[in-house]
TORKOL-816237 format. One record per residue (C-alpha): residue number from 1; x, y, z. Coordinates in nm, 2 decimals, padded with zeros to 4 digits. Example, Ala and Ser with C-alpha at 12.3 -4.5 7.8 and 13.67 -1.06 7.14 Angstrom:
// residues 2
 num     px     py     pz
   1  01.23 -00.45  00.78
   2  01.37 -00.11  00.71
//
This chain:
// residues 214
 num     px     py     pz
   1 -00.02 -04.87 -00.18
   2 -00.12 -04.57  00.04
   3 -00.06 -04.23 -00.13
   4  00.12 -03.97  00.07
   5 -00.09 -03.66  00.16
   6  00.06 -03.33  00.07
   7 -00.04 -02.97  00.17
   8 -00.26 -02.83 -00.10
   9 -00.43 -02.49 -00.12
  10 -00.80 -02.57 -00.13
  11 -00.98 -02.24 -00.04
  12 -00.93 -01.90 -00.21
  13 -00.92 -01.59  00.00
  14 -01.27 -01.48 -00.09
  15 -01.43 -01.80  00.04
  16 -01.23 -01.78  00.36
  17 -01.31 -01.41  00.42
  18 -01.68 -01.48  00.34
  19 -01.68 -01.75  00.60
  20 -01.53 -01.52  00.86
  21 -01.75 -01.22  00.78
  22 -02.07 -01.43  00.79
  23 -01.98 -01.54  01.14
  24 -01.92 -01.18  01.25
  25 -02.23 -01.04  01.08
  26 -02.46 -01.31  01.22
  27 -02.33 -01.23  01.57
  28 -02.37 -00.86  01.50
  29 -02.73 -00.91  01.38
  30 -02.82 -01.11  01.69
  31 -02.67 -00.84  01.91
  32 -02.83 -00.54  01.74
  33 -03.17 -00.71  01.74
  34 -03.15 -00.79  02.11
  35 -03.03 -00.43  02.20
  36 -03.27 -00.24  01.97
  37 -02.99 -00.10  01.74
  38 -03.21 -00.14  01.43
  39 -03.00  00.12  01.24
  40 -02.70 -00.11  01.27
  41 -02.92 -00.41  01.22
  42 -03.03 -00.28  00.88
  43 -02.67 -00.20  00.78
  44 -02.55 -00.55  00.89
  45 -02.84 -00.71  00.70
  46 -02.75 -00.53  00.38
  47 -02.38 -00.63  00.42
  48 -02.47 -01.00  00.47
  49 -02.71 -00.99  00.17
  50 -02.43 -00.85 -00.04
  51 -02.19 -01.13  00.06
  52 -02.46 -01.39  00.00
  53 -02.53 -01.26 -00.35
  54 -02.16 -01.27 -00.43
  55 -02.11 -01.62 -00.28
  56 -02.39 -01.75 -00.49
  57 -02.23 -01.59 -00.80
  58 -01.89 -01.74 -00.69
  59 -02.06 -02.07 -00.68
  60 -02.12 -02.04 -01.05
  61 -01.81 -01.88 -01.19
  62 -01.56 -01.88 -00.90
  63 -01.29 -02.12 -00.80
  64 -01.35 -02.47 -00.93
  65 -01.40 -02.63 -00.59
  66 -01.63 -02.35 -00.47
  67 -01.88 -02.41 -00.75
  68 -02.21 -02.57 -00.67
  69 -02.17 -02.82 -00.95
  70 -01.85 -02.95 -00.78
  71 -01.96 -03.00 -00.43
  72 -02.34 -03.05 -00.44
  73 -02.38 -03.42 -00.49
  74 -02.66 -03.67 -00.45
  75 -02.79 -03.70 -00.09
  76 -02.76 -04.08 -00.15
  77 -02.38 -04.03 -00.12
  78 -02.40 -03.90  00.24
  79 -02.44 -04.24  00.42
  80 -02.14 -04.38  00.23
  81 -01.93 -04.07  00.32
  82 -02.02 -04.09  00.69
  83 -01.94 -04.46  00.69
  84 -01.59 -04.39  00.56
  85 -01.55 -04.11  00.81
  86 -01.64 -04.32  01.11
  87 -01.44 -04.62  00.99
  88 -01.13 -04.41  00.94
  89 -01.12 -04.46  00.56
  90 -01.22 -04.11  00.46
  91 -00.95 -03.91  00.28
  92 -00.96 -03.53  00.28
  93 -01.11 -03.37 -00.03
  94 -01.03 -03.04 -00.20
  95 -01.39 -02.93 -00.17
  96 -01.69 -02.99  00.07
  97 -01.77 -03.35  00.14
  98 -02.11 -03.50  00.03
  99 -02.26 -03.40  00.37
 100 -02.08 -03.07  00.39
 101 -02.20 -02.96  00.05
 102 -02.56 -02.99  00.16
 103 -02.49 -02.82  00.49
 104 -02.36 -02.52  00.28
 105 -02.67 -02.52  00.07
 106 -02.90 -02.53  00.38
 107 -02.71 -02.25  00.55
 108 -02.70 -02.03  00.24
 109 -03.08 -02.08  00.19
 110 -03.16 -01.99  00.54
 111 -02.94 -01.68  00.54
 112 -03.08 -01.56  00.21
 113 -03.44 -01.61  00.33
 114 -03.35 -01.43  00.65
 115 -03.20 -01.13  00.47
 116 -03.48 -01.11  00.22
 117 -03.76 -01.13  00.48
 118 -03.57 -00.86  00.68
 119 -03.62 -00.62  00.39
 120 -03.99 -00.64  00.43
 121 -04.02 -00.67  00.81
 122 -04.17 -00.41  01.04
 123 -04.24 -00.37  01.41
 124 -04.52 -00.13  01.32
 125 -04.38  00.15  01.54
 126 -04.01  00.22  01.53
 127 -03.86  00.02  01.25
 128 -03.95 -00.08  00.90
 129 -03.73 -00.27  00.65
 130 -03.64 -00.07  00.34
 131 -03.90 -00.26  00.12
 132 -04.17 -00.29  00.39
 133 -04.39 -00.03  00.21
 134 -04.40 -00.26 -00.10
 135 -04.63 -00.51  00.08
 136 -04.95 -00.50  00.28
 137 -04.95 -00.48  00.66
 138 -05.06 -00.84  00.68
 139 -04.77 -00.94  00.46
 140 -04.54 -00.74  00.68
 141 -04.66 -00.91  00.99
 142 -04.62 -01.26  00.83
 143 -04.27 -01.18  00.70
 144 -04.17 -01.03  01.03
 145 -04.28 -01.34  01.22
 146 -04.10 -01.56  00.96
 147 -03.79 -01.34  01.00
 148 -03.78 -01.39  01.38
 149 -03.86 -01.77  01.37
 150 -03.60 -01.83  01.10
 151 -03.32 -01.70  01.32
 152 -03.38 -01.97  01.57
 153 -03.35 -02.22  01.28
 154 -03.02 -02.06  01.18
 155 -02.88 -02.09  01.54
 156 -02.98 -02.46  01.54
 157 -02.80 -02.52  01.21
 158 -02.49 -02.32  01.34
 159 -02.49 -02.54  01.65
 160 -02.51 -02.86  01.44
 161 -02.23 -02.72  01.22
 162 -02.00 -02.67  01.51
 163 -02.07 -03.02  01.64
 164 -02.00 -03.17  01.29
 165 -01.67 -02.97  01.27
 166 -01.56 -03.11  01.61
 167 -01.66 -03.46  01.51
 168 -01.45 -03.43  01.19
 169 -01.16 -03.31  01.40
 170 -01.18 -03.61  01.63
 171 -01.16 -03.82  01.32
 172 -00.85 -03.64  01.20
 173 -01.01 -03.41  00.94
 174 -00.90 -03.05  01.01
 175 -01.17 -02.83  00.87
 176 -01.11 -02.51  01.07
 177 -00.75 -02.47  00.99
 178 -00.82 -02.51  00.61
 179 -01.08 -02.24  00.63
 180 -00.83 -02.01  00.81
 181 -00.51 -02.05  00.60
 182 -00.66 -02.22  00.30
 183 -00.44 -02.54  00.30
 184 -00.54 -02.90  00.36
 185 -00.34 -03.22  00.35
 186 -00.48 -03.44  00.07
 187 -00.38 -03.69 -00.20
 188 -00.60 -03.51 -00.45
 189 -00.46 -03.25 -00.70
 190 -00.49 -02.88 -00.62
 191 -00.81 -02.72 -00.75
 192 -00.81 -02.43 -00.99
 193 -00.85 -02.12 -00.76
 194 -00.94 -01.78 -00.88
 195 -00.79 -01.47 -00.72
 196 -01.00 -01.40 -00.41
 197 -00.97 -01.02 -00.45
 198 -01.20 -01.04 -00.75
 199 -01.48 -01.18 -00.54
 200 -01.41 -00.93 -00.27
 201 -01.42 -00.63 -00.50
 202 -01.74 -00.75 -00.66
 203 -01.90 -00.80 -00.32
 204 -01.80 -00.44 -00.23
 205 -01.96 -00.33 -00.55
 206 -02.28 -00.52 -00.47
 207 -02.28 -00.37 -00.12
 208 -02.24 -00.01 -00.25
 209 -02.53 -00.07 -00.50
 210 -02.76 -00.20 -00.23
 211 -02.67  00.09  00.00
 212 -02.77  00.33 -00.27
 213 -03.09  00.15 -00.36
 214 -03.20  00.04 -00.01
//
């Protein structure tokens, strides 16, 4: 007997707002770097670092389905998940899929590395990251090169993410809508969601702290 799918709220407002702000800030970082607006580039970098710190924290004590222990599964489950997806047997879950969970981890890792290396980067003339003076000039040069190269990797991962989202949509799995309004049709019970405003307030507190220290 096939169970009927019902609309279930699967993403709290903090996770959804985080997703939107990350998109806007990455675009802003790209634009400011290309146009020499390094003052704004630094501010956007601190903002994205604050969000990343809070998302990692939310992955420990936030909503049940946003926790890493819920959606980070063995990579060996990915082939089985993809087989179900392409055969039309995949049923929507209330958290990231086996493949989606690892995509989240990869993107978070790249963004954290990008934000941290930016703190120590310097062009040697007009701009230096807030912590550049903590390391040697050789280390600054290495971290600056890493910072620039990593962004290309981030753009590649973003491109793959977009392709994957479109592929899921063709298979009837609506990921974009769920990340906008929070609801998804599924046979699974609703996850335990925490109030998103808590995560947002903590993210603002982290941002204010970083703005004072950096």
